[in-house]
C-alpha positions as CSV (number, residue, x, y, z in Angstrom):
1,M,-78.1,-3.3,3.5
2,L,-74.9,-4.6,2.8
3,Q,-73.4,-3.2,-0.1
4,K,-73.0,-6.1,-2.8
5,Y,-70.0,-7.9,-3.1
6,E,-69.7,-7.1,-7.1
7,E,-70.3,-3.2,-5.9
8,R,-68.0,-3.7,-3.2
9,L,-65.4,-5.5,-5.4
10,I,-65.5,-2.6,-8.3
11,D,-64.9,0.0,-5.7
12,I,-61.6,-1.8,-4.9
13,K,-60.5,-2.1,-8.3
14,K,-61.2,1.6,-9.0
15,M,-59.3,2.5,-6.1
16,L,-56.4,0.4,-7.4
17,Q,-56.2,2.0,-10.6
18,E,-56.3,5.8,-8.8
19,L,-53.5,4.4,-6.8
20,G,-51.9,3.2,-10.1
21,T,-52.7,5.8,-12.0
22,E,-50.3,8.3,-9.3
23,V,-47.8,6.0,-9.6
24,T,-47.6,6.2,-13.1
25,M,-47.6,9.9,-13.2
26,A,-45.0,10.1,-10.7
27,S,-42.9,7.7,-13.0
28,E,-43.6,9.8,-15.7
29,R,-42.2,13.0,-13.8
30,A,-38.8,11.2,-12.6
31,L,-38.2,10.5,-16.4
32,G,-38.9,14.1,-17.4
33,G,-36.5,14.7,-14.6
34,I,-34.0,12.2,-15.6
35,E,-34.3,13.6,-19.3
36,N,-34.1,17.0,-18.8
37,L,-31.9,16.9,-15.6
38,D,-34.1,18.9,-13.8
39,V,-34.6,18.7,-9.8
40,S,-38.1,20.2,-9.8
41,R,-39.7,16.9,-11.3
42,F,-38.2,14.5,-9.2
43,E,-39.5,17.0,-6.3
44,S,-43.2,16.7,-8.0
45,A,-42.7,13.1,-8.3
46,R,-42.1,12.7,-4.6
47,A,-45.2,15.1,-3.9
48,I,-48.1,13.0,-6.0
49,L,-46.9,9.8,-3.7
50,K,-47.0,11.3,-0.3
51,N,-49.9,10.0,0.7
52,T,-49.3,6.4,-1.0
53,E,-49.1,4.4,2.2
54,T,-52.7,5.6,4.0
55,I,-54.4,5.6,0.1
56,A,-53.0,1.5,0.2
57,N,-54.1,1.1,3.6
58,A,-57.1,1.9,2.6
59,I,-57.5,-0.6,-0.2
60,D,-56.3,-3.3,2.0
61,N,-59.0,-2.8,4.6
62,E,-61.7,-2.6,2.1
63,I,-60.4,-5.9,0.7
64,V,-60.3,-7.5,4.6
65,V,-63.8,-6.1,5.4
66,T,-65.2,-7.4,2.1
67,L,-63.5,-10.9,2.4
68,A,-65.2,-11.2,6.4
69,L,-68.1,-10.3,5.1
70,F,-69.0,-11.9,1.5
71,G,-66.6,-14.8,2.1
72,P,-66.4,-15.1,-2.1
73,E,-65.8,-18.6,-3.5
74,A,-62.5,-19.6,-5.1
75,R,-62.5,-18.0,-7.9
76,D,-63.3,-14.3,-6.7
77,L,-61.0,-15.3,-3.8
78,R,-58.3,-15.6,-5.8
79,K,-59.2,-11.8,-7.4
80,M,-59.0,-10.6,-3.9
81,V,-55.9,-12.1,-2.7
82,A,-54.4,-10.9,-5.6
83,Y,-55.7,-7.1,-5.5
84,L,-54.4,-7.2,-1.9
85,K,-50.7,-8.4,-3.2
86,I,-51.1,-6.1,-5.9
87,T,-51.3,-3.2,-3.3
88,N,-48.1,-4.0,-1.6
89,E,-46.6,-3.9,-5.0
90,L,-47.8,-0.5,-5.7
91,V,-46.5,0.5,-2.6
92,K,-42.9,-0.6,-3.4
93,I,-42.9,1.0,-6.6
94,A,-43.7,4.0,-5.2
95,E,-41.1,3.9,-2.6
96,N,-38.8,3.2,-5.5
97,V,-39.8,6.2,-7.2
98,R,-39.5,8.3,-4.4
99,S,-36.2,7.2,-3.4
100,F,-34.9,7.6,-6.9
101,S,-36.0,10.7,-7.3
102,K,-34.7,12.2,-3.5
103,R,-31.2,10.5,-4.5
104,M,-31.5,12.0,-8.2
105,C,-32.2,15.8,-6.6
106,G,-29.0,15.0,-4.6
107,H,-26.4,14.1,-7.4
108,L,-27.2,16.4,-9.4
109,Q,-27.0,19.2,-7.0
110,S,-23.2,17.6,-6.4
111,D,-20.0,17.8,-8.1
112,I,-20.5,14.6,-9.9
113,S,-20.6,14.9,-13.8
114,F,-23.7,12.8,-15.1
115,N,-22.8,13.4,-18.4
116,S,-21.1,10.2,-19.1
117,L,-24.3,8.3,-17.6
118,H,-26.8,10.1,-19.1
119,E,-28.1,8.9,-22.0
120,Y,-28.4,4.9,-20.4
121,S,-30.1,6.4,-17.4
122,V,-32.8,8.0,-19.6
123,H,-33.5,4.7,-21.4
124,L,-33.4,2.8,-18.1
125,C,-36.2,5.2,-16.6
126,K,-37.9,4.8,-19.8
127,S,-38.1,0.9,-19.8
128,A,-39.0,0.5,-16.1
129,T,-41.7,3.6,-16.7
130,K,-43.3,1.7,-19.5
131,A,-43.2,-1.7,-17.7
132,V,-45.3,0.4,-14.7
133,T,-47.6,1.7,-16.8
134,L,-48.4,-1.5,-18.9
135,A,-48.4,-3.4,-15.8
136,I,-51.1,-1.0,-14.1
137,G,-52.9,-1.4,-16.9
138,T,-53.8,-5.1,-16.8
139,I,-55.8,-3.9,-13.5
140,D,-59.0,-3.4,-15.7
141,I,-58.2,-6.3,-18.2
142,V,-60.0,-9.8,-17.5
143,E,-59.0,-11.7,-21.0
144,K,-56.2,-14.2,-20.3
145,E,-54.7,-14.1,-23.8
146,T,-54.5,-10.1,-23.6
147,L,-52.8,-10.4,-20.1
148,E,-50.4,-13.1,-21.2
149,D,-49.5,-10.5,-24.3
150,I,-48.8,-7.9,-22.0
151,Y,-46.8,-10.2,-19.6
152,R,-44.2,-10.9,-22.5
153,K,-44.1,-7.2,-23.1
154,V,-43.2,-6.5,-19.6
155,K,-40.7,-9.1,-19.4
156,V,-39.1,-7.5,-22.4
157,E,-38.9,-4.4,-20.5
158,E,-37.7,-6.0,-17.2
159,S,-34.7,-7.7,-19.3
160,K,-33.9,-4.5,-21.1
161,S,-33.7,-2.9,-17.6
162,D,-31.4,-5.4,-16.6
163,D,-29.3,-4.9,-19.6
164,L,-29.1,-1.2,-19.1
165,Y,-28.3,-1.6,-15.2
166,S,-25.5,-3.6,-16.6
167,I,-24.2,-0.9,-18.8
168,L,-24.8,1.7,-16.5
169,E,-22.5,-0.4,-13.9
170,K,-19.9,-0.7,-16.4
171,N,-19.6,2.7,-17.4
172,I,-19.6,3.8,-13.4
173,L,-16.5,1.5,-12.6
174,T,-15.0,3.0,-15.5
175,D,-15.4,6.4,-14.1
176,I,-14.5,5.2,-10.8
177,A,-11.0,4.0,-12.3
178,K,-10.5,7.9,-13.0
179,V,-11.9,9.7,-10.0
180,I,-11.1,7.6,-7.0
181,D,-11.4,10.1,-4.7
182,Q,-15.5,10.0,-6.0
183,S,-15.7,6.6,-6.1
184,A,-18.2,6.6,-3.2
185,D,-20.7,9.0,-5.1
186,Y,-20.4,6.8,-8.2
187,I,-21.5,3.8,-5.9
188,Q,-24.2,5.8,-4.6
189,I,-25.7,6.5,-8.3
190,L,-25.1,3.0,-9.0
191,S,-27.7,2.4,-6.3
192,T,-30.0,4.9,-7.0
193,M,-30.2,3.4,-10.6
194,R,-31.0,-0.1,-8.8
195,K,-34.3,1.7,-8.0
196,L,-35.3,1.7,-11.3
197,E,-34.3,-2.1,-12.2
198,R,-36.3,-2.8,-9.2
199,M,-39.5,-0.9,-10.6
200,A,-39.4,-3.1,-14.0
201,Y,-39.2,-6.0,-11.7
202,R,-42.2,-5.5,-9.5
203,S,-44.2,-4.5,-12.8
204,V,-44.0,-8.3,-14.0
205,N,-45.1,-9.1,-10.5
206,I,-48.3,-7.4,-11.2
207,V,-48.9,-8.9,-14.1
208,Q,-48.3,-12.3,-13.1
209,L,-50.8,-11.6,-10.2
210,M,-53.5,-10.5,-12.6
211,I,-53.1,-13.5,-14.8
212,F,-53.5,-15.9,-11.1
213,A,-56.7,-13.6,-10.8
């Protein structure tokens, strides 16, 4: 007997939440890494996400099979499509966390002084991590008013991320003017910080998809 559609939907949501938990945990490890300038925490963040693509593919396959077997009605179809797209957003966030963590290991082991950038980098990482955590929490929420309230909170974090990135950009350009010979290294740091800003952006997409569902 085929598993009931409702049961498969519960299983898919559980798989999404488990993937989301790993992404959140890795984001928090990366935050700890930048707060303490600790390379080991960045390495831990990368290790947590080593199987992200495999897990995401399993979720996508489960969604496609469920669609093929049950042909859900319009409302349920919206939910399945939203879950399919959320999986992709989670993979992209995981890529951002992995790339950020890998690059930070390199920056901290280089001759670049991170002191002038540390404070705003920490705030940026906190804002991005909060946005991710809020967004992933919406996977288990069905009340539209609650979703819209969380959406506003995530948008605030995204806006803060944009502002903090702009401040970092200004600070980095100031540092470049002082040490021209290390300009390429500072530009790389700026590119690394962009990964955090993109995490907040994709968090907004997740909440929008849950509202759509």
